[in-house]
Each structure stands twice: as C-alpha cells, then as structure tokens.
N, C-alpha and C positions, 0 to 999 in steps of 0.2 A: 191623344197620339195613337195613330194606324200606318200599320206600315205592310202592304200586299206584295206581294210577289210570288206572277204569274208565269214565270218564262224559265223553270225548271227543268230540261230534259228526262233528269233521274232524279227519279222517287226517290229515295234515299238519303240523295244527298240532302236532297231539301230538308229529312226529315233533320237528316243532319245539323244543319245547318240552324234552325231553329228549335232543336233539345226534344223532334216530338215526339211519344215514345210512339210503339205502333199500338199502344193499344188505344192512347189518346187518336190516335188513326180512324180508327179503326168507327168511329162519333160519326163520320162522315162521308160520302160521297165519294171525294175527289177530295188532291193534295190543298188544291183554291180552297174549296169550302170552308175546311179543316184552319187554314192558315188565316182565314180572315175573321172564325172565331177566337184560333183560339190565340194571337198576338191583341186582338180589343182585349180580350179578359184578361191577360199577362201583364198585371201591371209594374211584375218589372221588366221586361222587356220592353215595355212602353217607355220606362225611365233610360236604357242603356241603348236607343236604336235611335237615333233621330226623336232629344225629347223636346225638339218645338216646334216641330213641322208634320205636317200630317202627308207620309208619301207612299205613291201609289209608284208602281215601276213601270212602263209600259211598254206589252208582250212585241219582240221583234216581227212578230208578223203580226198584219193587220187582225184577222181572229183569235192573236193568241194560241198558245203551242198549247195541245191536251197531254196531260203527265198520267198513268197507266194506276190504275185504284188500287187503294190499299185498302178497301174493307174487306168485311165477310167473306168469304163465298158462299148466294144465295142463289136464287135462281132468278137470271136477267128477263127482263123480257126481248121477244124478238121480235121484229116485225119483220115477218117476208109477206109472196105473197098472197099468203092464207089470212093475215093476218087483221081481222071484222073491225074495221074502227063504226059499221052500224053496228050493232049490239041488236038482241033481242028486243020485243016490243019492253020484256018486261023491265029490262035492264035500261033500256029509254024513257020507261015511267017515272024509274026509281033516278035517275038522274038532270028529269026536269025539275020533279018535285026538290031536287037536293041543288038544284044550281040558281033554281025563279027563287026560291021560297027558303033557302037557309044558307049559299053562298053567297047571292048576290047580296041580300043584307049585312050580314055581319062586313063583307069584306067592301061596300058601301060604308060601313060604320066606322068602324077600324078604318078607313081609307079616309073619310071624315074628319074624326077623333083621336087618333094615331097618328095620321100621318100629314095633316092638316091637309090635305088636296082641297085645292082647288082648281073646280075645271071652267075653263072659260068656251065658250063658239058651240054649243050644247046647239043650239038652232042651228046649226047644220047641216046637224043629222033626220031634224024634222024629214025632210025632203026627201029622205036616201028612203025609194021606196021598196027596191029591191036588195041582191047581193050586193058583197062589197067587200074587198080586202082593204084590212085598217090595217099600219103600222105606225111603228115608232121604234124612237133611239132605246135600248139596251141597258137602260145604267138603276135599275135598281132591282131587288132580292122578288120583290113582288108587283114589280110592274103590270107583269099581268091580267092582276088584275082587272086593275085601268080600263080594260081593254073591254071588260067583262063588266063590273059595276056602276060605267058612269054612264054607257047606253042606255036606249026606246028601252020602256017595261016590256019585258015577253021578247025584246028581240035577242036572240041566240045570236054568241060570240062565239067562236069555235077557236082557240088557241092554239096553235104550231110550237114543237116544243124538244128539243137536244131527248134523244131516248135514252139517254144516259139520266137523268133526272126521274125516271121510269124505275131506275134502279134502287134506288133510295127507299132505305126500309118507310112505311108510314106512305112518306110523303107519296108516291107512285098510286095507290091504292087508292087516296083523295084525289090524285090530276085524272087518274079514270073515272071514279064517278064523276068528276068537275065536267067532265069531255074533254078533256084536253088531245093532241091530237100526237103520234110518238113523228117525228120522222122513219122513214124506213130503210131500212137496209139494207136491198141491193135493189138496183134499175129494173130487173119483172117485178121487185113491191111498189118501184116509184108509179106502174101505175094506176095500184092501188089506191095509192096514196092520191096522185093526182085527182082519179075519178070521184073518189070522195070530196074532195074539196069543191068538184066539177056539182057533186047532187048537190052542198050543203051551196051553194053558191044557186042554183037554181030552186031552193026552197027560202028565197031570200033572208039568208042568214048574214052575222060577217066571220072575215075568219082573219083572224088578225093574225100574223109573223113578224116576225124581228127580224128585217133586211140587212139588221150590223153582224147577224149572226151572237158571238157568244158575249155575254154581260162585261162592260167595268163597272163596278162600283162606282156612281156618283160623278161621275163623265163627267163635265161640263159643254163637251165639245160632241162634233157631231163627224163620227166614219163615213169612210162610204158607206152607201147599200148597195148590197148584191141582185144581182135582177128576177131571181127567183118569185117573190112575192107578184115581182109589175107580169109575170110571164103568164100565170096566172086569170091576171085581172085584164089581161090584152087576150089572151082567148077566152074568154065568156063573154067581152065586153061589159065587164061591169068597173063602175069607180075604184079608186085608192086614195084612200081617208086616211090622212094622215095625221097622227097626234103624236106633240111635240113634248115632250116633261121635261123641266124646267127645275131649279133647284131655289127656295131661298134660304138668308139667311132666318136661325131661330132667335127671334128677337123676347125683353118681355122677361115676367113671370114663368112663360113657357122653356126657356132657358133652364129654368133652375132644375125641370122634371127630367124637359128633354131636349140634349145638345144637338143632334142631329139638326139640317135642315128640314122645313117643311118640302112639302112637292107641287107644282102647277104640272098644271095639266091646257092645252091649247092647242085645238082641236081645229086644222086646217078644212078650209076648200076642198072638195072631190073635185080631183080631178082622175078626166074621163083620157079614154085611151084615141088616138088620132086613131080610127078606120080606116080612113085614106092611106094608107103607111105600110110595108111589109113591116111581118111579125119581129125580124129583129129590130129594123127599123122602131116599130111602135113601142119592144120592150125599153129599148134605150133611153128611146126618147121622154118615159113615160118614168124615167126610173132618175132623170137629172131634174125633169119638173118639179119634182117629187123632193131631192136633195134640197132645191132651188128653195125649195113650201118652206121646205123645214129648219132651210140653213138661215132661211131668213127670219123666221122667229127668234131665233136664239139670236140674232142680231139686233132685235130689237127687243125683247125680251134675256138680258145675259142671264145663265144659270149661277148661282155662288158657285164657288171652287170650293168645298169642301173635303175632298183629297188633292193635292197636288203631284198631276203625275209629273214621271222624271223619265227619260231616255233609262239603258240597260247600261250608254256604257257613259252617262253622267249617274249612273246610282252608282260604280265602280267608282268614279272617278271620287264621290264624297267618303268609298267606304276606306281610301288611302288619307283625306285627308285628314290631320289632325279636326278632335270635335272642338 
C-alpha cells in the first residue's frame, strides 16, 4: 500500500501531517520525493492509512503544486544567460565516454533486468538520419533513461530536466556528467537554452522532453501535452517521435522478488511539422497529432493501474468516512 500526496502548499503542515521530522526531510530534495520514499518504507503508516488500496492524490492543477524546499542549504544551480550548456572539449570527451560506455550499458541492463522493459517499434527509428525531438509521458523516476538507453548505437539523446533536480546532492553531478539540460531561470537565459537545442538538432542528435511537465508516478493515463517541445520541432523542421510508457502487471515467480509493475515502451511513427501553416498553428497541430498518437497507443495497450489516483475532493470524503 502506498499513499502519495503532492498537493500541499505548506511544507510544515505536510511534514506534521505525516509525522516526518525535519531531519528525515533533509534526505531528499523536496517533500514530494520524501513522501514517496517515507510512506513506502513505513509499514506502520501503510497499515493505518487505506490498508487495502494504493492511493495517489491528484494535484489540483494539471502540473501539480510546487512546495518549498526543506533540504539543507547548499549551492544551487544557477541557469542564467551565462550558463554553458556546451562544455569545453575535456568535459565533452568525458561525457561522451561516460554516456556511451558506462551510463547507456548500465541503464540498458537495469531496464531489462530490473524494470523488465520491453521496447516495441525500434525499427521506426532506423530511417531518422537527422535530429529529432522525442517526447514521452512522465510516469517513472527513471523514465528519462529510456530515451537514452534504447535509441540507436552512438546516437546521442539530450534530456531536458527541471533545474531543481540538479540541486539534489550527487544526483545533480551525475546528471551533469550524463549531459542532461536544465531548464533556464529567466527569459534572457531561455535564448541560450533555445540556441543550444537548435545546435544539438543540427548535429543530428535527439532532444528528449517531457511535455506533460511534472512526474506522476505510475499514472496509467495521458495528461494534456504542453506546447514547448513542439515549438522546437516546428522551428527546426525536425520530426517529433513519441514514446509511450505503459505498465504491465508482474506475474509468476518475478512477483515474489518484485511486485512493482514492469514497463513497456511503444515507439510511435515520427510526426513531421506541416510547413505550409503558420508557426503557431503548426505547433498546435503537431501537439494535437502527438497527443492523438500517444492516446491511441494507450487505448490499444491499456496500462496497468498500480496506483489508483483520486481527486482531492474524493480524498477528503474518504478521510471523513469510517474505515
């Protein structure tokens, strides 16, 4: 049983509600990650709160509510107009070696053995000679590695991530070594960010973006897609390649060792922008076509419901009703 709540505005109230001490909160970068780990590990809490169901509270806004950081103070990453996405030759050489000969093999093995990932439709990537924008639903804490581990050999895929993920001790360093791109802080910094994505696409690389925004763990439906990723595809005349992540129920002997569901990845056909239309109309159409293609996959291959998501209103009613 697991309870996930990510809709509290007040950090202190959230910690008090779950009886989480400040010291325990310092382990993770934000309260949401802390709650996932804490509730899953705390068996007494699991027995007292909804003992028969896996419950996840839907955020009140489509993209969730950001809560204040409760970690120890440390040097946070600043992504301004002076931030260098393109590192010097020494760092780039290290990133190349780390990415292709360490990270990708480890991610591939972990994906196959640890998560039971099965990829469908890899042949659809063979005819993509130039750059591309890849997108996927954001439903797992390591779904970013799918974009890197299961593409063509020596084809580089740059993942775009929220800046606060780089503030997590050790994880931030690992993400930098892997070549993950943090989102910019300001409008002025955005120009630098846009320019770097264009550079990567011209170098025939992939850029992976999560157009849903924040992660909803094990969510088995598709949320509305934002337009940012499709702007890059339209402006640079490159295709959008949707990946759809679905969950499969764990069965047989594997369930004894690992009860969490296995992952399936369906690669859709590339979707090209219609250059006969204006830029805004082109972006919207590309986004809508991508949403339809991804939804079609989920309709044909329903994702297993490991967490049952409910609304905040439903949760309040459940709290008041007798157990």
